[in-house]
N, C-alpha and C positions, 0 to 999 in steps of 0.2 A: 536368357529372356527375362526372367524375373528381376535380375539385377538391373537390366536396362529400364524396366518398368519402374523400379524403385527410384532410379536416378531421375527419370522423367517426372515422377510424382513429386520428388523433392524440388525440382525446378519450378513446377507448376505452383506448388505451395509458396515458394519464395516470391513468385510474381503476384499471386492472389492475396497473400497476407496483408500487404499495405491497404488494399481496398477493404478487406474484412475488418481491419483495425479502424479504418475511417468510419465504417458503418457502426462499429461497436462504440466508438467515441461519440457518435451522434446520439447514442442512447444513454450516455453517462452524464453526470453532473460535472462541472469544471474541476472539482477537486478529485473525483474518481478517475478522470482522464489520466492524471499523473500518478495517483496512488496505486491504481490497478496495474501499472506497468504494461506488460505485453498480454495481459489477460483479455480475451475477446468477449467474455460473457459479462455483461453489466449486472451489478447486484440488484438494481431496481431500474428497469428501463424508463428513461425519461422521454416519452413520446412528445411532450410539449416542446422539446427542442426544435422539432420540425415546424411546429406552429409558430414558434418564436422567430425562426429563420424566415418563414413565409410572410408573416404579418409585420412583426416589429422591425425587422431589418429591411422591409420593403422588397424582399427577394422575389415575390410574385411579379412585381413590375420589372425587375431586372431580367427575369426569365422571359417575359413577353418581349422586351427589347431585343434580347439575344435571338429569339426565334425570328423576329422580323428581319434583323440584320443578316442572320445566317441564311434564311430562305432566299432572300433577294440576291445575296452574294453568290450563292450556289447556282442560281438560275443564270446570272450574268456570266459567271466563269464557265459554266457548261457550254453556253452558246458561243462565247468568244473563243475558247480553247478548241472546241470541236471544229469550228470553221478554220481557225489557224492551222490546226493539225491536218485538216483535209486539203487545204491549199498547198501546204508544204509537202504533203505526201503524193498528191496526184498531179501537180503542175511543176514544170521545169521552167524557171524564169531567171533572168539576170539578177544576181545579188542574193539568190536563195541561200547559198552557203554562208554568206556574210550574216544574213539574218539568223541562221542557226547558230553561228558562232557567237553573236551578240546575246542571244537568248541563253545559251549555255554559260556565257560569261557572267550573266546576272546571278547565277547560283552562288557565286563567291562574294556577292555584295551583301553585307549584313543589313538587317532591317533598320537598325538605328541610324545608318548613314542616309537613309532616304526620308526619314520622318520630317526633317526641316522643309525640304521642297514640297512634300505632300501637304503639310500644314499651311505653307504659304499659298499654294494653289487653292486649297480649300477655303482659305480666308478671302482670297480675291473673288472666288465664286460664291461667297456667302453660304458655304456648306459646313463651316465649322460649327460644332455644338448642335449637330442634327443627326437623325437616323440616316437620312439620305447621304450625308457626308461620309459617315462610316461605311456605308455600303459601297459608295464609289471608291473610297480609299482601299478598302479590303479587296474589292474585285478588280482593282486596277493594276495589281502586281503582274509580274511576268508569267507566273504559273507554268514554269518551264516543264516540270515533270508531267503535268496534265497534257500539255501540248504534245510532248514526245510520246506519251501513251496513245493519244489519238493518231498521231502520225504513224506510229508503228502498226497500229491496227488497220488503218486505211490502206497502208502499203500492200497488205496481203489480200485485199479484196479485188477480184478479177475486174479488169477494165471493161469487159463486155457488158456489165451492168450499167455503167455510165453511158456506153454507146447505145444500148437499147433505150435508155431513158431519153437520150438526145434525139434518137430517131422518132420517138413518140412526141417530140415537140417540147420536152422539158428543158427549162433553162437551168442556170447555175443553182439558184436557190431552191427550185422545185426538186432538182436532182439530189441536192444535199439533204433537205428536210424530209423528202418523201422516200428516198432510196437509201442513201448512205448512212444518215444518222440512226435510223431504226436498226440497221445491221450492227451498229456499234453499241448496242445495249449494255453488254458487260463492261466496256470501258467507261461508258457514261455512269454506270453505277459505281465504278471504282473512283472516278474523278469526283463524283458527288459526295462520296464518303470521305475522301481525302480533304476536299474543300470544306465540308461540314465540320470535320474535326479541327482543322486549322482555324476556321472562323470562330467556332464555338469557344475554343480555348485561347483565342487571341486576347492579349492583355495590353501591350504597350500602346498600340494605335487607338483602341477604344478609350484608354486612360487619358490620352492627350486630347481626344475629341470630346470628352465629357468633363473637363476640368471645371467649367462654370455651369454645367448642367448635370448635377448628380442624379436627377430623375431619368436620364438617358443612359445610365450605366448598364453594362452587360454583366452577366453572372461572374465572369472572371474579375472584373473591376469591382463588382459589388462585394466581393470577399473583404474588401478594405473596411466595410462597415463593422466588421467584427473586431477590428483592431483599434483599441483605444489608446489614449496617451500613456496610461500607466498599466494597462492590462489588456489581455486578449481573450475573447470568448471562444475558446477552442471547441467546446461542444456545439455551440451555435454554428461555428464555421464548418465543422464536420458535417452537421445536418444540412447546411446549405450546399456543401460540396457533393453530398450524396444525392440531393435533389437534382443538381445540375448534371450529374453523370447519368441519370436514368435515361434521358432521351438519346444520349450517345450510345449507351449499351443496347437499347432497343433497336436503333437504326443499324448498328453493326451486326446484330443477330439476324436482321432481315436481309441485309445486303452482303453478308460474308461470302456466300457462294458466288455471287456476281463479282465480288472484289477479287477473288482468286482467279476466276475465269478471265477477267479483264487484264490482270497482270500477266497471266500466262499467254493470252492471245497477243498482247502487244510485244512481249519479249520474244515470242516464237519467230516473229518476222525478222 
């Protein structure tokens, strides 16, 4: 028993140590980041690194851009994937299996292969170099895992609920939004967390969409501000990374119970 606990503790420390080192590096000066090696305790905490990252590197603006892009992307993905999963789970129609096959097939298409048509469409719609363009591009993916999670969850809900709603005069949208979607709360929390993490950490697409508009950068792209031609501000970058991770950690702590319930509920079916 104690041996297993020690092994688990060692695994936890191996996973947590990089994060602790990043926080420690955020409190060190650039020289100490390398001279201290693996030491986690800074000799003299440099709290001004966070101020530098927030003000001088314009990270406050990048954080606001990221929040806007992430929130709107999560809302669009939730509605779209929930409705797609509901239709695929509760309705039997011609071509349903073909649609499922195409969706699953998109899992094997690398993101880089789709960036050219995405940028071309955004340019034609005058959405390039804009927050709205990033939202449309990030929320327009297949999101197969999210659709399958909703599909698995809706599959196990008794059909009597829909029949009762129909008898009460509810149409498709009323049945979906008033009856089915509220029941899928755990899956909604799971998809929201997955989409939040993916959007918050997205780099390639926001980079392409903000080439000529640095003021629209997200936090992941904003990290480039700490990389100069001849040097890199490692302590400033660590401070910015720590700031950017705080919302993710808070959201995960709040939704972790629903995340587990959503995965378990969808897989059980």
